[in-house]
C-alpha positions as a Markdown table, in Angstrom:
| # | Residue | x | y | z |
|---|---|---|---|---|
| 1 | Gln | 57.3 | 62.0 | 127.4 |
| 2 | Val | 55.9 | 58.4 | 126.8 |
| 3 | Gln | 53.8 | 57.2 | 129.4 |
| 4 | Leu | 54.3 | 53.3 | 130.0 |
| 5 | Val | 52.0 | 51.0 | 131.7 |
| 6 | Glu | 52.9 | 47.6 | 132.7 |
| 7 | Ser | 50.7 | 44.8 | 133.5 |
| 8 | Gly | 50.6 | 40.9 | 134.1 |
| 9 | Gly | 52.5 | 40.5 | 137.1 |
| 10 | Gly | 51.5 | 38.2 | 139.9 |
| 11 | Leu | 52.5 | 35.3 | 142.0 |
| 12 | Val | 53.4 | 31.9 | 140.1 |
| 13 | Gln | 55.0 | 28.7 | 141.6 |
| 14 | Ala | 58.4 | 27.9 | 140.0 |
| 15 | Gly | 58.4 | 26.3 | 136.7 |
| 16 | Gly | 55.5 | 28.4 | 135.6 |
| 17 | Ser | 54.9 | 30.9 | 133.2 |
| 18 | Leu | 53.6 | 34.6 | 133.0 |
| 19 | Arg | 53.4 | 37.0 | 130.1 |
| 20 | Leu | 53.9 | 40.8 | 130.9 |
| 21 | Ser | 52.5 | 43.6 | 128.8 |
| 22 | Cys | 53.6 | 47.3 | 128.5 |
| 23 | Ala | 51.6 | 49.6 | 126.8 |
| 24 | Ala | 52.8 | 52.9 | 125.3 |
| 25 | Ser | 51.1 | 56.2 | 124.7 |
| 26 | Thr | 52.8 | 57.6 | 121.8 |
| 27 | Arg | 52.0 | 57.6 | 118.0 |
| 28 | Thr | 55.6 | 57.2 | 117.2 |
| 29 | Phe | 56.0 | 53.6 | 119.2 |
| 30 | Ser | 57.8 | 52.0 | 116.2 |
| 31 | Arg | 60.5 | 54.4 | 116.6 |
| 32 | Tyr | 61.4 | 53.4 | 120.2 |
| 33 | Ala | 63.7 | 50.6 | 121.3 |
| 34 | Met | 62.0 | 49.0 | 124.2 |
| 35 | Gly | 63.5 | 47.0 | 127.1 |
| 36 | Trp | 62.6 | 45.2 | 130.3 |
| 37 | Phe | 64.6 | 45.7 | 133.2 |
| 38 | Arg | 64.0 | 43.8 | 136.7 |
| 39 | Gln | 65.1 | 45.2 | 140.2 |
| 40 | Ala | 65.0 | 42.9 | 143.3 |
| 41 | Pro | 64.9 | 44.1 | 147.1 |
| 42 | Arg | 68.1 | 45.6 | 147.7 |
| 43 | Lys | 69.7 | 45.1 | 144.4 |
| 44 | Glu | 70.4 | 47.3 | 141.3 |
| 45 | Arg | 68.0 | 47.5 | 138.4 |
| 46 | Asp | 69.1 | 45.0 | 135.8 |
| 47 | Phe | 68.7 | 44.5 | 132.1 |
| 48 | Val | 66.4 | 41.8 | 131.1 |
| 49 | Ala | 65.8 | 42.0 | 127.5 |
| 50 | Gly | 65.6 | 44.4 | 124.6 |
| 51 | Val | 64.1 | 44.9 | 121.4 |
| 52 | Gly | 64.5 | 47.3 | 118.4 |
| 53 | Trp | 61.9 | 48.5 | 116.1 |
| 54 | Thr | 60.8 | 45.0 | 115.3 |
| 55 | Asp | 61.1 | 41.6 | 116.6 |
| 56 | Ser | 63.9 | 40.7 | 114.6 |
| 57 | Leu | 66.4 | 42.8 | 116.7 |
| 58 | Ser | 66.6 | 41.6 | 120.2 |
| 59 | Thr | 68.8 | 40.5 | 123.0 |
| 60 | Tyr | 68.8 | 39.1 | 126.7 |
| 61 | Ala | 70.6 | 38.9 | 129.6 |
| 62 | Asp | 72.4 | 35.6 | 130.1 |
| 63 | Ser | 70.2 | 34.6 | 133.1 |
| 64 | Val | 67.1 | 34.6 | 131.1 |
| 65 | Lys | 68.2 | 33.5 | 127.6 |
| 66 | Gly | 66.2 | 30.4 | 126.3 |
| 67 | Arg | 63.4 | 31.0 | 129.1 |
| 68 | Phe | 62.2 | 34.5 | 128.1 |
| 69 | Thr | 61.0 | 36.2 | 124.9 |
| 70 | Ile | 60.6 | 39.9 | 124.1 |
| 71 | Ser | 58.2 | 40.7 | 121.4 |
| 72 | Arg | 56.3 | 43.9 | 120.2 |
| 73 | Asp | 53.1 | 44.8 | 118.3 |
| 74 | Asn | 53.9 | 48.1 | 116.8 |
| 75 | Ala | 49.9 | 48.2 | 115.7 |
| 76 | Lys | 48.7 | 47.8 | 119.4 |
| 77 | Asn | 51.8 | 50.0 | 121.0 |
| 78 | Thr | 52.6 | 47.3 | 123.2 |
| 79 | Val | 55.7 | 45.1 | 124.1 |
| 80 | Tyr | 55.4 | 42.0 | 125.8 |
| 81 | Leu | 57.9 | 39.5 | 127.9 |
| 82 | Gln | 56.9 | 36.0 | 127.9 |
| 83 | Met | 58.5 | 34.3 | 130.8 |
| 84 | Asn | 58.8 | 30.6 | 130.8 |
| 85 | Ser | 60.4 | 28.0 | 133.4 |
| 86 | Leu | 60.2 | 30.7 | 135.9 |
| 87 | Lys | 62.6 | 30.4 | 138.9 |
| 88 | Pro | 62.6 | 31.9 | 142.5 |
| 89 | Glu | 65.6 | 34.0 | 141.4 |
| 90 | Asp | 63.2 | 35.7 | 139.0 |
| 91 | Thr | 61.2 | 37.4 | 141.8 |
| 92 | Ala | 61.7 | 41.3 | 141.1 |
| 93 | Val | 59.6 | 44.4 | 140.2 |
| 94 | Tyr | 59.9 | 44.3 | 136.2 |
| 95 | Tyr | 59.9 | 47.9 | 134.7 |
| 96 | Cys | 59.4 | 48.6 | 130.9 |
| 97 | Ala | 61.2 | 51.2 | 129.3 |
| 98 | Ala | 61.4 | 53.1 | 125.7 |
| 99 | His | 64.2 | 54.7 | 124.3 |
| 100 | Phe | 63.6 | 56.9 | 121.1 |
| 101 | Val | 66.1 | 56.0 | 118.3 |
| 102 | Thr | 66.7 | 57.1 | 114.6 |
| 103 | Ser | 67.6 | 53.6 | 113.6 |
| 104 | Thr | 66.8 | 50.4 | 114.8 |
| 105 | Tyr | 68.8 | 48.8 | 117.6 |
| 106 | Tyr | 68.6 | 47.5 | 121.1 |
| 107 | Ser | 70.3 | 48.6 | 124.2 |
| 108 | Ser | 71.1 | 46.7 | 127.5 |
| 109 | Phe | 72.1 | 50.0 | 129.2 |
| 110 | Arg | 69.7 | 51.4 | 131.8 |
| 111 | Asn | 71.0 | 55.1 | 131.1 |
| 112 | Asp | 70.1 | 55.0 | 127.5 |
| 113 | Tyr | 66.2 | 54.6 | 128.2 |
| 114 | Glu | 64.4 | 58.0 | 128.9 |
| 115 | Asn | 61.0 | 56.6 | 129.6 |
| 116 | Trp | 59.8 | 54.1 | 132.4 |
| 117 | Gly | 56.7 | 52.5 | 133.3 |
| 118 | Gln | 55.8 | 52.0 | 137.0 |
| 119 | Gly | 56.6 | 48.4 | 137.4 |
| 120 | Thr | 54.9 | 45.1 | 138.1 |
| 121 | Gln | 55.7 | 42.8 | 140.6 |
| 122 | Val | 56.7 | 39.1 | 139.6 |
| 123 | Thr | 56.9 | 36.9 | 142.6 |
| 124 | Val | 57.9 | 32.9 | 142.0 |
| 125 | Ser | 57.6 | 30.7 | 144.8 |
| 126 | Thr | 59.3 | 27.4 | 145.7 |
């Protein structure tokens, strides 16, 4: 079981930026594919971005391509989500997730991830 703790959420105006962080409590962090998901009120939890063992392998939801960047620092057991040009429709609770893999790849499927953080609220005002 991996403990994941997100931070960095908050209230920001449209067009602004935020950087989310997710710290993982495992010595084998580099063997986990990591993902960010988000859930708006009364909606499903949707994929936002995923990364393999290193930043060289990553993928994004179409709605955030060109605005969000996922990255990881394996020395710090941390994955980040840099969010730029934020829009009101980005408002949601953002969750970090971890999936142990035996070869590097990313996943956009919620059910692949066996470890989840508690979430951090991001609110984008007009």
